[in-house]
DRENROVEX-968784 format. One record per residue: residue in three letters; z, y, x of N, C-alpha, C in turn. Coordinates in steps of 0.1 Angstrom, whole numbers, padded with zeros to 4 digits, always signed. Atoms other than C-alpha are relative to their C-alpha. Layout:
DRENROVEX-968784
AlaZYXZYXZYX
...
***
This chain:
DRENROVEX-968784
Met+0006-0009-0009+1950+0059-0729-0014+0003-0005
Glu+0013-0004+0004+1919+0079-0738-0009+0000+0012
Val+0009+0001-0011+1889+0072-0715-0014+0004-0005
Thr+0014-0004+0003+1855+0089-0716-0009-0009+0008
Val+0009+0009-0007+1828+0063-0707-0014+0006-0003
Glu+0014-0005+0001+1793+0077-0700-0009-0011+0006
Leu+0011+0008-0005+1764+0053-0698-0011+0010+0003
Val+0009-0011-0004+1742+0076-0678-0014+0000-0006
Gly+0013-0001+0006+1711+0088-0696-0001-0006-0014
Glu+0001+0007+0013+1720+0069-0728+0011+0004-0010
Ala-0011-0003+0010+1754+0075-0745+0013+0003+0007
Thr-0013-0003-0005+1789+0088-0740+0009-0003-0012
Arg-0010+0003+0010+1819+0075-0759+0014+0002+0005
Glu-0014-0001-0002+1856+0082-0761+0007-0013-0005
Leu-0006+0012+0003+1875+0050-0760+0016+0000+0001
Asp-0014+0002-0001+1912+0042-0767+0002-0013+0007
Val-0001+0012-0008+1920+0017-0739+0015-0004+0001
Glu-0014+0006-0001+1950-0006-0740+0004-0002+0014
Pro-0005+0002-0014+1972-0009-0709-0004-0014+0005
Gly+0004+0013-0006+1959-0036-0686-0015-0003-0002
Ala+0014+0002+0002+1923-0033-0698-0008+0002+0013
Thr+0007-0001-0013+1897-0037-0671-0013+0008-0003
Tyr+0012-0007+0001+1866-0017-0664-0011-0008-0006
Gly+0010+0009+0006+1845-0047-0673+0001+0000-0016
Glu-0002+0000+0014+1860-0046-0708-0006+0012-0007
Leu+0006-0012+0005+1847-0011-0713-0015-0002-0003
Leu+0015+0002+0002+1811-0024-0711-0003-0006-0013
Ala+0003+0007+0012+1815-0044-0743-0005+0010-0011
Asp+0004-0010+0010+1811-0012-0764-0014+0005+0002
Phe+0014-0005-0003+1777-0005-0747-0010-0012-0001
Asp+0008+0012+0000+1764-0041-0750-0009-0001+0012
Val+0007+0002-0013+1755-0043-0713+0008-0010+0008
Ser-0006+0010-0008+1762-0070-0688+0005+0006+0013
Pro-0004-0006-0013+1782-0063-0656-0010-0003+0011
His+0010+0003-0010+1753-0078-0637-0012+0010+0000
Glu+0011-0009+0001+1729-0050-0648+0005+0015+0002
Val-0005-0013-0002+1752-0020-0642+0010+0001+0011
Ser-0011-0003-0009+1776-0004-0617+0010+0010-0008
Val-0010-0009+0006+1809+0012-0629+0005+0009+0011
Leu-0004-0010-0010+1817+0044-0611+0012+0008-0004
Val-0011-0009+0002+1849+0064-0608+0000+0009+0012
Asp+0001-0010-0010+1847+0096-0589-0012-0003+0009
Asp+0012+0004-0007+1812+0085-0579+0001-0011+0010
Arg-0002+0011-0009+1825+0054-0562+0000-0013-0009
Pro+0000+0013+0008+1819+0018-0575+0014-0006+0000
Val-0013+0007+0002+1849+0000-0589-0003-0014-0005
Pro+0002+0014+0005+1852-0038-0595+0003-0001-0015
Glu-0001+0001+0015+1848-0048-0632+0014-0006-0004
Asp-0013+0006+0003+1881-0068-0630+0012+0009+0003
Gln-0011-0009-0003+1902-0038-0619+0005+0007-0012
Pro-0005-0007+0012+1925-0023-0645-0004+0015+0000
Val+0004-0013+0002+1914+0010-0659+0011+0010+0004
Asp-0010-0010-0003+1932+0040-0643-0006+0014+0001
Ala+0007-0013-0001+1907+0068-0647-0002+0005-0015
Glu+0002-0006+0013+1901+0092-0676-0015+0002-0003
His+0015-0002+0001+1863+0095-0669-0007-0011+0008
Val+0007+0011-0006+1840+0065-0661-0014+0002-0002
Arg+0015-0001+0001+1803+0066-0654-0005-0014+0002
Val+0006+0013-0001+1782+0035-0659-0015+0002+0002
Val+0014-0002-0004+1748+0034-0642-0007-0013+0000
Arg+0008+0013+0000+1721+0008-0649-0007-0001+0014
Leu+0006+0003-0013+1708-0009-0618-0015-0003-0002
Ile+0015+0002+0001+1670-0010-0612-0003-0011+0009
Lys+0005+0011-0008+1654-0041-0601-0015-0002-0002
Gly+0015+0002+0001+1618-0050-0594-0005-0006+0013
Gly+0005+0006-0013+1596-0063-0567-0015+0002+0001
***
C-alpha cells in the first residue's frame, strides 16, 4: 500500500507500507521519536501502535517548553 507521510514543515515522502505495519513504524523514515510527534489521519490523532489504514498521514512535532 502506498502512503504519503508528511512531516509538517519539513518533508513529505511516499512510502510502500507492508500489511500490518503501524503508524509508529512510519516514523522510522523521518528519524523522530513517537514521544516528540503526533500522528494525524484526517486531522485526528491516531495511536502509533494502530495498523496503517490511510493513504495520507500528517506528522506534527509537539512543542514543549516552560
